[in-house]
SETIDO-339499 format. One record per residue (C-alpha): x, y, z; residue in one letter. Coordinates in Angstrom, 2 decimals, m for minus. Example, Ala and Ser with C-alpha at 12.3 -4.5 7.8 and 13.67 -1.06 7.14 Angstrom:
// residues 2
+---------+---------+---------+------+
!      xx !      yy !      zz ! resn !
+---------+---------+---------+------+
!   12.30 !   m4.50 !    7.80 !    a !
!   13.67 !   m1.06 !    7.14 !    s !
+---------+---------+---------+------+
// end
This chain:
// residues 205
+---------+---------+---------+------+
!      xx !      yy !      zz ! resn !
+---------+---------+---------+------+
!  m69.70 !  165.90 !   29.03 !    x !
!  m68.05 !  162.54 !   29.13 !    x !
!  m67.78 !  159.58 !   31.43 !    x !
!  m64.83 !  157.05 !   31.58 !    x !
!  m64.19 !  153.90 !   33.54 !    x !
!  m60.59 !  153.59 !   34.75 !    x !
!  m58.70 !  150.19 !   34.55 !    x !
!  m56.95 !  150.97 !   37.86 !    x !
!  m58.76 !  148.25 !   39.71 !    x !
!  m57.75 !  144.60 !   39.32 !    x !
!  m61.40 !  143.45 !   39.65 !    x !
!  m62.27 !  140.88 !   37.02 !    x !
!  m65.50 !  142.91 !   36.11 !    x !
!  m63.50 !  145.95 !   35.07 !    x !
!  m61.74 !  146.42 !   31.71 !    x !
!  m58.03 !  146.49 !   31.25 !    x !
!  m58.21 !  149.67 !   29.18 !    x !
!  m59.88 !  152.96 !   29.86 !    x !
!  m63.38 !  152.79 !   28.48 !    x !
!  m65.57 !  155.73 !   27.33 !    x !
!  m68.95 !  155.02 !   28.78 !    x !
!  m70.89 !  157.93 !   27.37 !    x !
!  m70.72 !  161.34 !   25.68 !    x !
!  m73.35 !  164.15 !   25.80 !    x !
!  m73.45 !  167.59 !   24.29 !    x !
!  m76.07 !  170.30 !   24.54 !    x !
!  m76.50 !  173.86 !   23.13 !    x !
!  m78.82 !  175.90 !   25.29 !    x !
!  m79.09 !  179.41 !   26.69 !    x !
!  m80.76 !  177.98 !   29.89 !    x !
!  m77.93 !  176.68 !   32.11 !    x !
!  m80.48 !  174.68 !   34.11 !    x !
!  m80.82 !  172.37 !   31.11 !    x !
!  m77.05 !  171.66 !   31.30 !    x !
!  m77.39 !  170.82 !   34.96 !    x !
!  m80.35 !  168.46 !   34.27 !    x !
!  m78.19 !  166.78 !   31.62 !    x !
!  m75.41 !  166.06 !   34.16 !    x !
!  m77.93 !  164.34 !   36.44 !    x !
!  m79.35 !  162.33 !   33.43 !    x !
!  m75.88 !  161.32 !   32.30 !    x !
!  m74.95 !  160.00 !   35.76 !    x !
!  m78.25 !  158.11 !   35.98 !    x !
!  m77.43 !  156.47 !   32.60 !    x !
!  m73.93 !  155.47 !   33.71 !    x !
!  m75.42 !  153.67 !   36.70 !    x !
!  m77.69 !  151.66 !   34.42 !    x !
!  m74.69 !  149.92 !   33.00 !    x !
!  m74.09 !  146.41 !   34.30 !    x !
!  m71.88 !  146.36 !   37.50 !    x !
!  m71.92 !  150.16 !   37.77 !    x !
!  m75.10 !  150.54 !   39.72 !    x !
!  m73.20 !  151.51 !   42.91 !    x !
!  m70.21 !  153.12 !   41.27 !    x !
!  m68.73 !  156.15 !   42.87 !    x !
!  m68.90 !  159.06 !   40.47 !    x !
!  m65.70 !  161.18 !   40.32 !    x !
!  m66.57 !  164.69 !   39.10 !    x !
!  m63.85 !  166.72 !   37.38 !    x !
!  m65.51 !  170.02 !   36.90 !    x !
!  m63.66 !  173.03 !   35.36 !    x !
!  m63.00 !  175.86 !   37.80 !    x !
!  m64.10 !  179.11 !   36.32 !    x !
!  m65.23 !  182.62 !   37.36 !    x !
!  m68.88 !  181.75 !   36.74 !    x !
!  m68.82 !  179.20 !   39.67 !    x !
!  m70.38 !  176.68 !   37.34 !    x !
!  m68.92 !  173.78 !   39.35 !    x !
!  m70.66 !  175.02 !   42.45 !    x !
!  m73.96 !  175.32 !   40.58 !    x !
!  m73.66 !  171.69 !   39.23 !    x !
!  m72.92 !  170.36 !   42.74 !    x !
!  m75.98 !  172.24 !   44.12 !    x !
!  m78.05 !  170.54 !   41.40 !    x !
!  m76.77 !  167.09 !   42.26 !    x !
!  m77.46 !  167.66 !   45.96 !    x !
!  m81.01 !  168.74 !   45.20 !    x !
!  m81.50 !  165.61 !   43.05 !    x !
!  m80.48 !  163.54 !   46.04 !    x !
!  m77.59 !  161.86 !   44.17 !    x !
!  m75.29 !  159.72 !   46.37 !    x !
!  m71.92 !  158.21 !   46.17 !    x !
!  m69.88 !  160.91 !   44.37 !    x !
!  m66.77 !  162.94 !   44.93 !    x !
!  m65.76 !  166.25 !   43.29 !    x !
!  m62.08 !  167.15 !   42.86 !    x !
!  m61.13 !  170.62 !   43.99 !    x !
!  m57.95 !  172.44 !   43.45 !    x !
!  m59.02 !  176.03 !   42.74 !    x !
!  m57.65 !  179.04 !   44.60 !    x !
!  m57.78 !  178.32 !   48.32 !    x !
!  m59.02 !  174.83 !   47.44 !    x !
!  m62.26 !  176.07 !   45.92 !    x !
!  m64.29 !  173.55 !   44.01 !    x !
!  m63.17 !  172.66 !   40.49 !    x !
!  m60.31 !  171.70 !   38.32 !    x !
!  m57.85 !  174.32 !   37.04 !    x !
!  m57.28 !  174.31 !   33.25 !    x !
!  m54.04 !  176.20 !   32.92 !    x !
!  m52.13 !  176.03 !   29.72 !    x !
!  m49.70 !  173.52 !   31.39 !    x !
!  m52.65 !  171.35 !   32.33 !    x !
!  m54.19 !  171.57 !   28.86 !    x !
!  m50.83 !  170.34 !   27.39 !    x !
!  m50.72 !  167.48 !   29.85 !    x !
!  m54.35 !  166.55 !   29.17 !    x !
!  m53.74 !  166.59 !   25.44 !    x !
!  m50.66 !  164.40 !   25.76 !    x !
!  m52.43 !  161.87 !   28.03 !    x !
!  m55.31 !  161.40 !   25.44 !    x !
!  m52.84 !  161.21 !   22.54 !    x !
!  m50.79 !  158.57 !   24.27 !    x !
!  m53.84 !  156.54 !   25.23 !    x !
!  m55.00 !  156.53 !   21.59 !    x !
!  m51.45 !  155.76 !   20.30 !    x !
!  m51.11 !  152.56 !   22.43 !    x !
!  m54.70 !  151.52 !   22.12 !    x !
!  m55.36 !  152.08 !   25.83 !    x !
!  m58.81 !  153.68 !   25.33 !    x !
!  m61.98 !  152.39 !   23.72 !    x !
!  m65.73 !  152.78 !   23.69 !    x !
!  m67.66 !  150.69 !   26.16 !    x !
!  m69.84 !  147.97 !   24.58 !    x !
!  m72.76 !  149.77 !   26.25 !    x !
!  m71.60 !  153.25 !   25.15 !    x !
!  m74.43 !  155.76 !   25.19 !    x !
!  m75.51 !  159.30 !   24.51 !    x !
!  m78.79 !  160.80 !   25.93 !    x !
!  m78.75 !  163.73 !   23.52 !    x !
!  m77.79 !  162.21 !   20.17 !    x !
!  m77.68 !  158.81 !   18.51 !    x !
!  m74.57 !  156.81 !   19.22 !    x !
!  m73.52 !  157.08 !   15.59 !    x !
!  m73.89 !  160.90 !   15.59 !    x !
!  m71.97 !  161.50 !   18.79 !    x !
!  m69.14 !  159.14 !   17.74 !    x !
!  m68.85 !  161.20 !   14.53 !    x !
!  m68.77 !  164.39 !   16.50 !    x !
!  m65.95 !  163.25 !   18.75 !    x !
!  m64.01 !  161.90 !   15.79 !    x !
!  m64.36 !  165.27 !   13.91 !    x !
!  m63.27 !  167.19 !   17.02 !    x !
!  m60.25 !  164.89 !   17.51 !    x !
!  m59.19 !  165.39 !   13.96 !    x !
!  m59.52 !  169.15 !   14.15 !    x !
!  m57.70 !  169.41 !   17.57 !    x !
!  m54.30 !  170.98 !   17.07 !    x !
!  m51.38 !  172.76 !   18.70 !    x !
!  m51.33 !  176.43 !   17.69 !    x !
!  m47.80 !  177.91 !   17.85 !    x !
!  m47.26 !  181.68 !   18.13 !    x !
!  m43.69 !  182.80 !   17.65 !    x !
!  m41.98 !  184.82 !   20.37 !    x !
!  m42.55 !  188.59 !   19.99 !    x !
!  m39.16 !  189.55 !   21.21 !    x !
!  m35.66 !  188.00 !   20.79 !    x !
!  m35.79 !  186.66 !   24.42 !    x !
!  m39.43 !  185.89 !   24.49 !    x !
!  m41.12 !  182.46 !   24.63 !    x !
!  m42.96 !  180.62 !   21.97 !    x !
!  m46.64 !  180.33 !   22.94 !    x !
!  m48.51 !  177.08 !   22.38 !    x !
!  m52.29 !  176.88 !   22.51 !    x !
!  m54.07 !  173.49 !   22.63 !    x !
!  m57.43 !  173.86 !   20.97 !    x !
!  m59.87 !  172.56 !   18.43 !    x !
!  m61.73 !  175.90 !   18.07 !    x !
!  m60.24 !  176.69 !   14.68 !    x !
!  m62.45 !  178.26 !   12.08 !    x !
!  m65.46 !  178.41 !   14.35 !    x !
!  m65.42 !  174.69 !   15.22 !    x !
!  m66.13 !  173.31 !   18.72 !    x !
!  m63.93 !  171.14 !   20.89 !    x !
!  m66.19 !  170.56 !   23.85 !    x !
!  m66.38 !  166.77 !   23.72 !    x !
!  m62.64 !  166.25 !   23.21 !    x !
!  m61.84 !  168.65 !   26.11 !    x !
!  m64.31 !  166.90 !   28.42 !    x !
!  m62.81 !  163.57 !   27.42 !    x !
!  m59.33 !  164.87 !   28.27 !    x !
!  m60.68 !  166.21 !   31.61 !    x !
!  m62.31 !  162.82 !   32.46 !    x !
!  m59.10 !  160.89 !   31.73 !    x !
!  m56.95 !  163.27 !   33.73 !    x !
!  m59.38 !  163.51 !   36.58 !    x !
!  m59.93 !  159.77 !   37.07 !    x !
!  m56.21 !  159.02 !   36.81 !    x !
!  m55.45 !  161.70 !   39.38 !    x !
!  m58.09 !  160.35 !   41.68 !    x !
!  m56.65 !  156.80 !   41.61 !    x !
!  m53.04 !  157.85 !   41.80 !    x !
!  m53.48 !  160.24 !   44.73 !    x !
!  m56.48 !  159.52 !   46.78 !    x !
!  m54.87 !  156.71 !   48.81 !    x !
!  m51.44 !  158.35 !   49.10 !    x !
!  m51.88 !  162.11 !   49.59 !    x !
!  m54.42 !  164.48 !   51.01 !    x !
!  m56.16 !  165.10 !   47.68 !    x !
!  m58.89 !  167.60 !   48.41 !    x !
!  m62.39 !  166.53 !   47.50 !    x !
!  m65.96 !  167.52 !   48.22 !    x !
!  m67.67 !  164.14 !   49.11 !    x !
!  m71.24 !  163.14 !   49.25 !    x !
!  m72.06 !  160.62 !   51.91 !    x !
!  m72.73 !  157.06 !   50.80 !    x !
+---------+---------+---------+------+
// end
């Protein structure tokens, strides 16, 4: 999972570029450990100076396992306040759809941010599961391995298929995907929340 701070606000205490606050990864067969990590990650974010009362924007992937709903249930049980969860699944169910078109858009947004130097690590960057040095090496490796896989059309009138993934040769791309999700989610939140009826599940302040 990853957390980012958007530069959308003009407040003097916020950075002028998108900052990566923290990155965490876990390998476990017990999904409850993953849910606990989400709570711990958010708690660590709120230990950063000026972010004690920050509103947490959750961009959870919508899937058939209803993982987004389980995470929200965990946050509610933990008594977490001041958060919103984006929802755009079928019939406005909780979660964020990761269609092939969305994956392309997410990939391009991260690429453009890197190209123009509009993203950086926060000075208080953290990881609750690894050392800062280790997790930075993991995200660097995943970015270097991330690629666009092109499959030629199978018929004369067919379409070329593009797949955006870092899972080549048995590698993982979890952190780079969550970073893409975080950037896309926070930008969508700031761009639409004040102008459209963006659907969100909101926890009372």
